[in-house]
VOTOR-339248 format. One record per atom (N, C-alpha, C): x, y, z. Coordinates in steps of 0.1 Angstrom, whole numbers, plus 5000, padded with zeros to 4 digits. Atoms other than C-alpha are relative to their C-alpha. Layout:
XYZ ...
END
This chain:
499149994992 523255205020 499949935013 500050074989 524254985048 500050055013 500249944988 523055025081 501149895011 498750084990 525754955111 499250025013 500449994984 524554885148 501049985007 499150074989 526454885178 500049905008 500250114995 527054645199 498749995011 501349994990 524354735225 498749994991 501449995009 521854775197 499849834995 500450155003 522554395185 499549925012 500950074987 521954275221 498850015003 501249964998 518854465225 499449914992 500350055011 518054315191 499449805005 499950124999 518553945203 499350005013 500849994990 517053985237 498550024998 501550015001 513754105224 499849914990 500250125009 514053805196 499749895010 500050134990 514553575227 498550025006 501249994991 511453745247 498949954990 501050045010 509153725214 499949855002 500050155001 510153335210 499749945012 500650054987 509353285247 498550025000 501649974999 505953445242 499349924992 500550115008 505253245211 499749895009 500050084992 506052965231 499049975009 501049954989 503753055261 498750004993 501149985004 500953105237 499649884992 500250125004 501252765222 499849905008 500050074990 501552595253 498650045005 500949984994 498552735265 498949974992 501150035012 496552725232 499849814998 499950134998 497352355235 499449915010 500750064986 495552305268 498550055000 501349934999 492052375259 498749935009 500750054990 490552185288 499449864998 500450155004 490051835271 500549905011 499750084991 490151595297 500549864992 499750105007 491751255289 498949914993 501350075006 488251075283 499850084987 500349955012 487651315259 500850014985 499050015008 490851285241 500349874996 499850145001 490550895240 499349964986 500350065011 490050705206 499849854998 500250175001 488450365202 499949964988 500350105014 488150095175 499149945003 500950055001 485149985167 499849844994 499650145005 484249625155 500149984985 499649975010 484649745122 501350044996 498549945003 488049855126 500350155000 499949875001 486950205125 500350095011 499649944986 488250485150 498650085003 501049954995 485550625171 499850085014 499849944986 484850835203 499349935009 500950074992 482450605216 500749865007 499350124998 483950315235 499449864994 500650125011 483549965220 499249925012 501050074992 480649735232 500449864998 499150124997 482349415245 499249914997 500450125005 479649195235 500149974985 499550055013 480649245200 501149974997 498650025001 484249175207 500249874995 499650145004 485748885188 501649985002 498950025002 489048725190 500849984988 499649985015 491348765162 501749915003 498650045002 494648525155 500950074993 499149895009 497448755147 500749944988 499450085013 498848485123 499349984990 501050005012 495948505103 499850104990 500049845008 496348875092 500850014992 499150005010 497748905060 500150174996 500149895004 498849255052 500949994988 499149955013 499649365017 499549864990 500050095010 499749104986 500649865003 499250104999 500548744990 501449974992 498650005006 504348664980 499649924990 499950125009 504948424951 500449895004 500350104989 505848194975 498849935006 501050024992 502848184990 498949944992 501050085010 500848044959 500249855000 500050154999 499947664959 500949974989 498950055006 502947464949 499649884990 500850095008 500347234932 500050074986 500249975014 500447264894 498650004996 501550005003 496847394888 499950104988 500149925011 495747544856 499150105005 501049914998 494447884859 499650054986 500649945013 492448094833 500150155001 499949874996 492848414823 499950074981 500449945014 492748654790 501450054995 498749965003 495448744768 499750164997 500249865000 495849134772 501150074991 498949935009 499049194750 500549884994 499150095006 501148994726 500650054987 499149975013 503849064701 500349904996 499850105008 503948844674 501749994996 498849965005 507148984663 501349975010 499250004992 508948964693 499849895012 500150124997 507548644707 499750015017 500350014984 506248734744 498550114999 501249915000 503048894757 499549995017 500450024987 500948904790 498549945000 501050064998 498148734803 499450045013 500649954985 495548864831 499449895004 500850144993 494548584854 498550065003 501049994999 491048564859 499450025017 500449954990 490848554895 500950085008 499449884995 493448774907 500450124994 499449825007 493949044880 501350014996 498749965002 497349004879 500649954989 499450005010 499649014849 500749915000 499150104997 501648724841 500649964984 499750015010 503948684816 500449914990 499950105010 504248454785 500850024989 499149985011 506848374760 499449874989 500650085012 505848224725 500549835003 499350164997 508047884734 498949945011 501450064991 505047814759 498749994994 501150025007 502347834735 499749884994 500450105006 500647544723 499550024985 500650005013 498747704694 500150205003 499949865003 499148094680 498650075008 501249944990 496848314703 500350164992 500249885007 495548654695 499550085014 500349954990 494248944719 498849985002 500750024996 491648874740 499749885002 500250134998 491748514737 500049935014 499750064987 491148314768 500849835000 498750084998 493548084778 500249925015 499450034987 494747824804 501549995002 498649994998 498047804819 500149955016 499350024987 500247704848 500950135004 499249894997 501747974867 501249985009 499050044990 505347944880 501050175002 499249854996 507748214894 501449984992 498549975009 510548314868 500850125005 499149904998 513348544869 499850135009 500749864997 511448864870 498849995004 501549964997 508248794881 499349814996 500750105005 505448544873 500049944985 500150055018 505448344839 499149874998 500750105006 503048124822 500449874995 499750115010 503647784809 498849914998 501050065004 501847534794 498550074995 501349935004 499447794775 499249934990 501150055012 496347664757 498850094998 500949935003 493847834740 498649925004 501050074997 490247774755 499150024992 501149985011 487347714727 498750015006 
END
């Protein structure tokens, strides 16, 4: 059975809801003021970059050049433009399709390699030396040769 309310009853409910809402708002506001002073709410960064409640010792402070800070992995353009041979290991190679991947020893990045770039046949876990170039879809290995 549906309940019907008169206009007065609806208005009383609205006023009661507003009153409860205002009460809750006041309670939240009072709870947020727990008596902490500004000094107690401050956070500091120590010499290692960690947050702490203790102020930093200025004798351990050092200047940092903002241009030297690097966030994330360097882009492919940042790699040295000199054609240097890198070393790595064949992690995957499909002889039927003629492609695979090499894991670089230094950066541990996977580099695509096509069979056209191989000087001799390769197998899984072979150590190879190669030159890294930027291809259409990412890093590609060229002039790949097996290290014996």
